[in-house]
C-alpha atoms as one frame of an Amber mdcrd trajectory, in Angstrom:
protein
 130.079 107.054  54.828 127.874 105.096  57.217 130.016 106.321  60.112 129.365
 109.915  59.028 125.609 109.375  58.957 125.436 107.806  62.421 126.198 110.977
  64.457 123.701 112.929  62.371 121.004 110.282  62.869 121.730 110.125  66.581
 121.505 113.902  66.833 118.167 113.852  64.996 116.763 111.196  67.329 117.905
 113.110  70.407 116.342 116.284  69.034 113.064 114.467  68.294 112.988 112.939
  71.790 113.670 116.314  73.403 110.941 117.916  71.310 108.452 115.190  72.275
 109.311 115.605  75.944 108.852 119.366  75.643 105.474 118.985  73.971 104.047
 116.848  76.795 103.812 118.084  80.367 102.428 116.109  83.280 101.702 117.793
  86.592 100.727 116.605  90.051  98.691 119.448  91.581  97.604 117.520  94.672
  99.105 120.199  96.907  96.335 122.566  95.755  93.627 120.332  97.219  92.387
 121.198 100.739  91.686 117.481 101.247  94.964 115.674 102.105  93.524 112.415
 100.729  92.596 113.926  97.370  94.948 114.031  94.380  94.853 116.271  91.290
  96.603 115.281  88.046  96.946 117.152  84.750  98.302 115.965  81.389  99.171
 118.669  78.841 100.242 118.280  75.234 101.367 121.117  72.984 100.855 123.528
  75.906  97.182 122.572  76.166  95.440 120.561  78.876  94.148 117.300  77.388
  93.386 115.237  80.537  92.456 116.256  84.072  91.641 114.052  87.037  91.092
 114.631  90.732  89.993 112.004  93.226  90.681 110.255  96.507  91.683 106.606
  96.068  92.392 103.650  98.317  93.074  99.993  97.522  92.013  97.065  99.688
  94.429  94.224  98.904  94.134  90.738 100.458  97.346  88.716 100.861  98.432
  85.474 102.531 100.596  85.101 105.619 101.674  81.993 107.505  99.618  80.960
 110.506 101.348  80.436 113.858 101.881  76.736 113.033 103.729  77.679 109.799
 101.637  75.075 107.970  98.361  76.851 107.272  97.911  80.200 105.594  95.558
  82.975 106.655  94.470  86.047 104.694  95.340  89.536 105.846  94.261  92.839
 104.284  96.360  95.817 103.270  94.705  99.253 102.971  96.838 101.253 100.534
  96.040 104.941  99.915  97.219 106.808  96.846 100.006 108.972  98.276 100.593
 112.618  97.516 103.692 113.417  95.495 103.106 110.490  93.147 104.834 110.340
  89.773 102.505 110.868  86.809 102.624 110.104  83.100  99.846 110.140  80.548
  98.791 109.878  76.922  96.079 111.796  75.130  94.282 110.806  71.938  91.085
 111.640  70.123  89.422 108.372  71.208  91.818 106.796  73.735  93.611 108.322
  76.727  95.679 106.965  79.607  96.767 108.122  83.051  99.555 106.338  84.929
 100.333 107.111  88.580 103.215 105.581  90.572 104.190 106.101  94.203 106.541
 104.830  96.906 109.399 104.303  94.453 107.109 102.479  91.993 106.063  99.862
  94.527 102.523 100.800  93.462 101.323 101.825  90.006  97.765 102.679  88.956
  96.844 102.846  85.263  93.510 104.249  84.080  92.413 103.724  80.467  89.689
 105.885  78.924  87.766 105.265  75.700  85.457 107.535  73.667  82.910 105.891
  71.389  79.520 106.430  69.771  76.215 104.941  70.926  72.809 104.741  69.272
  70.172 106.506  71.384  66.592 107.660  70.876  68.067 110.980  69.724  70.357
 109.292  67.208  74.111 108.674  67.334  75.734 110.253  70.389  79.306 110.143
  71.685  80.217 109.094  75.227  83.443 108.409  77.052  84.045 105.891  79.834
  86.680 104.335  82.045  87.332 101.145  80.076  90.131  99.480  82.072  91.946
  99.740  85.391  95.275  98.095  86.177  96.981  98.158  89.577 100.493  96.794
  90.126 101.659  96.290  93.705 104.752  94.873  95.369 104.155  92.837  98.530
 107.838  93.255  99.403 107.010  96.840 100.387 106.813  96.766 104.199 104.628
  99.802 104.930 101.384  97.966 104.178 102.423  94.298 103.836 103.581  92.379
 106.900 105.488  89.129 106.233 103.527  87.962 103.165 103.889  84.474 101.691
 105.937  84.512  98.457 106.473  88.297  98.368 106.805  89.939  94.966 105.052
  92.019  92.328 101.435  91.319  91.354  98.976  92.905  88.945  95.247  93.358
  89.506  93.075  94.239  86.507  89.450  94.990  85.745  87.328  92.759  83.518
  84.946  94.234  80.913  84.763  97.563  82.719  82.378 100.345  81.745  82.493
 102.975  84.485  82.159 106.762  84.744  80.094 106.840  81.531  79.770 110.496
  80.475  78.533 112.378  77.385  81.400 113.634  75.219  82.457 117.181  75.966
  81.580 116.935  79.673  83.480 116.044  82.821  82.398 113.300  85.209  81.717
 114.268  88.824  80.807 112.040  91.769  81.301 112.843  95.455  79.943 109.487
  96.621  82.272 106.537  97.097  82.452 104.013  94.255  83.994 100.551  94.284
  85.720  98.916  91.319  86.651  95.243  91.668  89.954  94.015  90.234  91.202
  90.433  89.858  94.769  89.897  91.055  97.431  87.620  89.622  98.138  86.669
  93.254  95.999  83.524  93.576  93.111  85.300  91.789  92.311  87.368  94.864
  89.866  90.272  94.522  91.356  93.736  94.995  88.961  96.626  95.669  89.586
 100.143  94.361  87.636 102.753  96.361  87.164 106.086  94.587  85.520 109.192
  96.040  85.296 112.928  95.326  85.904 112.158  91.650  86.157 114.760  88.883
  87.618 113.467  85.599  87.772 114.597  81.994  90.037 112.690  79.573  88.777
 114.271  76.317  87.599 117.556  74.768  88.907 120.025  77.360  88.340 123.495
  75.892  89.983 125.685  78.572  93.434 125.172  80.088  93.261 123.696  83.618
  89.447 124.040  83.628  86.919 121.206  83.636  83.982 121.371  81.237  80.383
 121.223  82.439  79.929 118.377  84.899  77.867 115.228  84.441  76.888 114.074
  87.933  76.691 110.403  88.831  73.321 108.840  89.676  74.090 108.619  93.408
  74.904 112.336  93.621  71.763 113.214  91.654  69.639 111.132  94.029  71.277
 112.646  97.112  70.802 116.129  95.706  67.127 115.373  95.101  66.761 114.025
  98.637  68.302 117.219  99.984  66.203 119.605  97.892  62.880 117.712  98.042
  62.053 118.698 101.670  62.851 122.307 100.789  60.570 122.197  97.742  57.764
 120.573  99.750  58.220 123.183 102.493  57.970 126.007  99.960  54.832 124.479
  98.429  53.246 124.063 101.880  54.123 127.642 102.806  52.633 128.899  99.538
  49.408 126.939 100.171  49.160 128.443 103.672  49.685 131.983 102.326  47.061
 131.484  99.592  44.578 130.060 102.145  45.095 133.031 104.478  44.687 135.485
 101.589  41.435 133.827 100.436  40.126 133.806 104.002  41.017 137.480 104.461
  39.338 138.509 101.191  36.256 136.437 101.983  36.025 137.907 105.485  36.348
 141.454 104.144  33.632 140.931 101.511  31.167 139.402 103.952  31.781 142.164
 106.521  30.750 144.856 104.006  27.457 143.135 103.093  24.113 144.285 104.660
  23.066 141.768 107.232  19.458 140.674 106.488  17.681 139.788 109.735  16.196
 136.357 109.872  13.261 137.668 111.990  10.739 139.225 109.555   9.418 141.502
 112.312  12.685 143.436 112.127  12.139 144.429 108.463  10.201 147.551 109.518
  13.308 148.952 111.200  15.292 148.733 107.940  15.413 151.572 105.427
């Protein structure tokens, strides 16, 4: 009897796994970006986009090599870009979402964890989402970026108490400026730097398929935009002041020209009238 149930159970599990795989789609759309250093990733569940991310990323990873005397160690630095054609997986939830990106045959894996939560503000309770954790796994046995490291192998660098990309719920985060996130590595506690630029991310509340919601710009972009528009605004104000001054002068000149000129010499009064 148990032997008869086993094939049926196995068939059910295979069907459930196939259905789950069909319900979730993950796409790497980096080829659509005109910037070769920029990547675009989409996670879809039940034929609906639930997470979108596009950014340029590079990791600065310190590692040890032997000095020429083979006694001392010196620190070198590997600059590792996020390659196009990376493998992508993801998870979407109402309050927690994840994006996992692997490249170069899983020598490098980046995991981004997003969290949505409520905050008390002057306007009452409001919902925000943020990047709550970053984890980067790298293999120093990979020879493209690591040259003869000491004790080569896999290491993991993680963030500590991270609260980045904070954005009101229902909006996407946008930041063209470069941002740096520091990670602590399991390799002798070295500090790994994640450099992000040209970022547009939305891990929750996407209402249109493959379309970001209204953007929430980072502080740096807002300041740069103000610095760009301020001279224009001041120029317009100055031009308006000049136009108003010329108009007032013209009107005043026209009014005074039409007035009867009263001679200051009283002897000329007899010639008037």
